[in-house]
C-alpha positions in Angstrom: 93.2 -1.1 13.3 89.9 -3.0 13.1 88.3 -0.2 11.2 91.2 -0.2 8.7 90.8 -3.9 8.2 87.1 -3.7 7.5 87.5 -0.8 5.1 90.1 -2.6 3.0 88.3 -5.9 3.1 85.6 -4.4 0.8 87.1 -1.2 -0.5 84.7 1.6 -1.3 86.9 4.5 -0.2 86.7 6.4 -3.5 84.0 6.8 -6.2 85.4 3.8 -8.1 83.5 1.7 -5.5 85.5 -1.4 -6.5 84.5 -3.4 -3.5 87.6 -5.5 -3.7 89.4 -7.2 -0.7 92.7 -5.3 -0.8 94.3 -7.9 1.3 93.9 -10.3 -1.6 93.7 -8.3 -4.8 93.9 -4.7 -6.1 91.2 -2.4 -7.4 91.4 0.3 -10.0 94.1 2.3 -8.1 96.4 -0.8 -8.0 96.9 -0.3 -4.2 96.7 -3.2 -1.9 96.7 -3.2 1.9 100.2 -1.8 2.2 101.2 1.8 1.8 103.7 2.8 -0.9 105.6 6.1 -0.9 107.9 7.4 -3.6 109.4 10.5 -1.9 109.2 12.5 1.4 111.1 15.8 1.4 110.9 19.6 1.9 109.1 20.8 -1.2 109.8 24.4 -2.2 107.7 24.6 -5.4 104.3 24.8 -3.9 102.3 28.0 -3.4 104.2 30.6 -1.3 101.8 30.2 1.6 102.5 26.5 1.7 106.2 26.2 0.9 107.3 29.2 2.9 111.0 29.6 3.4 111.9 26.1 4.6 109.6 24.0 2.4 106.5 21.9 2.7 106.9 18.4 4.2 105.6 16.6 1.2 104.8 12.9 1.0 104.2 11.5 -2.5 102.1 8.4 -2.3 102.3 5.8 -5.1 99.3 4.7 -7.2 96.2 6.8 -7.9 92.4 6.4 -8.3 92.4 8.5 -11.5 93.7 7.4 -14.9 94.9 10.8 -16.3 96.6 10.2 -19.6 98.7 13.4 -19.2 99.9 12.8 -15.6 103.3 14.3 -15.0 103.9 11.8 -12.1 103.0 8.8 -14.2 105.9 6.7 -12.9 104.4 6.7 -9.4 100.7 7.2 -10.1 100.3 4.5 -12.8 103.7 2.8 -12.7 103.5 2.1 -9.0 107.1 3.1 -8.3 107.6 3.5 -4.6 108.6 1.7 -1.4 106.3 -0.3 0.8 106.2 1.1 4.4 104.3 0.3 7.5 101.8 2.7 9.3 104.4 3.1 12.0 107.0 4.2 9.4 104.5 6.6 7.9 104.0 8.5 11.2 107.8 8.5 11.7 108.2 10.2 8.3 105.7 12.9 9.4 107.7 13.5 12.6 111.0 13.5 10.7 109.8 16.1 8.3 108.7 18.2 11.2 112.1 17.9 12.8 113.7 19.0 9.5 111.8 22.3 9.7 108.8 21.6 7.4 106.1 24.2 7.7 103.4 21.5 7.2 102.8 17.9 6.2 101.6 17.7 2.6 99.9 14.5 1.6 100.0 14.2 -2.2 97.5 11.8 -3.8 96.4 10.3 -0.5 92.8 9.1 -1.3 93.4 5.4 -1.7 95.4 5.3 1.6 92.9 7.2 3.7 92.5 4.4 6.4 96.3 4.0 6.9 96.9 7.7 6.8 94.2 8.4 9.4 95.8 5.9 11.7 99.3 7.3 11.1 98.1 10.9 11.8 96.6 9.8 15.1 99.8 8.2 16.1 101.9 11.1 15.0 99.8 13.7 16.8 100.0 11.6 20.0 103.8 11.8 19.6 104.2 15.5 19.0 103.1 16.4 15.5 102.2 20.0 15.7 102.5 21.5 12.2 99.4 21.7 9.9 98.4 18.7 7.8 97.5 19.3 4.1 95.3 16.9 2.1 96.5 17.5 -1.5 94.1 15.5 -3.8 92.5 15.2 -7.2 89.1 15.7 -5.6 87.7 12.4 -6.9 86.5 11.5 -3.4 83.6 10.2 -1.5 82.2 12.4 1.3 81.9 9.4 3.6 85.6 8.7 3.5 86.5 12.4 4.0 84.3 12.6 7.1 86.6 10.0 8.7 89.5 12.6 8.5 87.6 15.4 10.3 89.8 16.9 13.0 93.0 15.4 11.5 93.3 17.6 8.4 94.0 21.3 8.7 94.1 22.3 5.1 92.3 20.8 2.1 94.0 21.4 -1.3 91.8 19.8 -4.0 92.6 20.1 -7.7 89.2 20.3 -9.5 90.0 19.0 -12.9 86.8 18.8 -15.0 83.2 20.0 -15.1 82.0 18.0 -18.1 81.7 14.3 -17.8 82.9 13.8 -21.4 86.3 15.1 -20.5 86.7 13.4 -17.2 85.9 10.0 -18.9 88.2 10.6 -21.9 91.2 12.0 -20.1 91.0 10.5 -16.6 88.7 7.5 -17.0 86.6 9.0 -14.2 82.8 8.8 -14.6 80.8 11.4 -12.8 83.9 13.2 -11.8 82.4 16.6 -11.1 79.4 15.1 -9.3 81.7 13.6 -6.7 84.3 16.4 -6.7 81.8 19.1 -6.0 80.3 17.3 -3.1 83.8 16.4 -1.8 84.9 20.0 -1.9 81.9 21.2 0.0 82.6 18.6 2.7 86.2 19.8 2.8 85.0 23.3 3.3 82.6 22.2 6.0 85.5 20.7 8.0 88.1 23.5 7.7 86.3 26.6 6.5 88.0 29.7 4.9 91.8 30.1 5.0 93.6 31.2 8.1 97.2 32.4 7.9 99.8 32.7 10.6 101.9 35.8 11.1 104.4 34.7 8.5 101.7 34.4 5.8 101.7 30.6 5.9 98.4 28.8 5.5 97.6 27.0 8.7 93.9 26.1 8.2 91.2 26.2 5.6 90.3 25.3 2.0 92.4 26.3 -1.0 91.4 25.1 -4.5 93.5 24.4 -7.5 92.5 24.0 -11.2 95.0 22.8 -13.8 93.9 24.1 -17.1 94.0 21.6 -20.0 94.5 22.5 -23.6 91.3 23.3 -25.5 89.1 23.2 -22.4 88.7 26.9 -21.8 84.9 26.7 -21.6 85.1 23.8 -19.1 87.5 25.7 -17.0 85.1 28.7 -17.0 82.4 26.4 -15.7 84.6 25.4 -12.8 85.3 29.0 -12.0 81.6 29.7 -12.0 80.9 26.9 -9.6 83.7 27.8 -7.2 82.7 31.4 -7.0 79.0 30.6 -6.7 79.4 27.8 -4.1 82.1 29.1 -1.8 83.0 32.3 0.0 85.3 34.7 -1.8 87.8 34.3 1.0 88.7 30.8 -0.3 91.9 31.0 -2.4 91.9 29.7 -5.9 95.1 28.8 -7.8 94.5 28.7 -11.6 97.4 26.7 -13.0 99.0 26.6 -16.5 101.8 24.1 -15.8 100.3 21.4 -18.0 103.2 19.7 -19.7 102.5 16.9 -22.3 105.2 14.4 -21.2 103.5 11.1 -22.0 102.7 9.3 -25.2 99.6 11.2 -26.2 99.3 10.0 -29.8 95.7 8.9 -29.2 94.9 12.4 -27.7 96.3 14.9 -30.3 94.1 17.7 -29.1 95.9 17.8 -25.7 99.4 17.0 -27.1 100.5 20.6 -26.6 100.9 23.2 -23.9 98.0 25.5 -22.8 97.4 28.4 -25.1 98.7 31.6 -23.4 95.7 33.6 -24.7 93.3 31.0 -23.3 95.0 31.1 -19.9 94.9 34.9 -19.8 91.3 34.9 -20.9 90.4 32.5 -18.0 92.2 34.7 -15.5 90.3 37.8 -16.8 87.1 35.8 -16.6 87.6 34.8 -13.0 88.4 38.3 -12.0 85.3 39.6 -13.8 83.2 37.1 -11.9 84.6 38.3 -8.6 87.7 36.3 -7.8 89.4 38.1 -5.0 92.0 35.7 -3.6 94.2 33.4 -5.6 97.4 32.6 -7.5 98.3 32.5 -11.1 101.4 31.0 -12.7 104.1 32.1 -15.1 104.2 30.2 -18.4 107.8 29.1 -17.5 106.2 26.7 -15.0 105.0 24.5 -17.9 108.2 22.3 -18.0 109.4 19.0 -16.7 112.0 20.8 -14.6 109.4 21.0 -11.8 108.6 17.2 -11.7 110.3 15.8 -8.7 112.9 13.0 -8.9 111.0 10.1 -7.2 114.2 8.6 -5.8 112.6 7.3 -2.5 114.3 10.2 -0.6 113.1 10.3 3.0 111.2 7.0 2.8 
């Protein structure tokens, strides 16, 4: 607990490097010293190797260290909707999800709560948490913070959003996004390695990468594909997603106020395969709808 206290006293958990005392004020992510959660449930809409038959034990954390203007989960990421819980309650939620039959614990947007999550995972594992733990993040991370999770996380699931700094600043207010994300992903790989599946085809350990394609950024997406295939073994799975849905008020960003172009998405898939992509997932265009946005009703919290 002393380590948690010191980390939050001068918060430098993520690349924002705010340095604020989170016991007294909030930094960019708007998170203080308390954990806020918006939903904890069995999620059946993740990749087949994560959701399986019974669902992924998904915990949606409130607040976020990115400022994505297009965020589908805006009500919790920027609006702060959620319920305050203790570290004890957090580990209880993990165990409750396991008891309900979850194939894994899926931590969604966890970065700004790393110290509290780390403590909750230690407590949960001491009390019988056996299923894999997934760290499902936007990849805007600091290596130093991730090192503190080594041995506690089984699967890293980063969504690499941008290659070009111009786009990360414009759409997510995230300077030097790729510089940090690329280093973070390599640290994640160092910790968990290539994917390992159980006899049911469920992912139990390893790195799997996501990339959400954004309208008009085909060239940027290709740069991300290049980096992934040049920097990581081909055994690493890569999910190239087209589910981008413009739900928010994007009048100031007319160039992304539309869905992804089908031809661009198919071109990106063809490009990835031509570059040697062997393992991955693609999406149907029907996934680009708000029907797949969860109801953040505090279920399971």
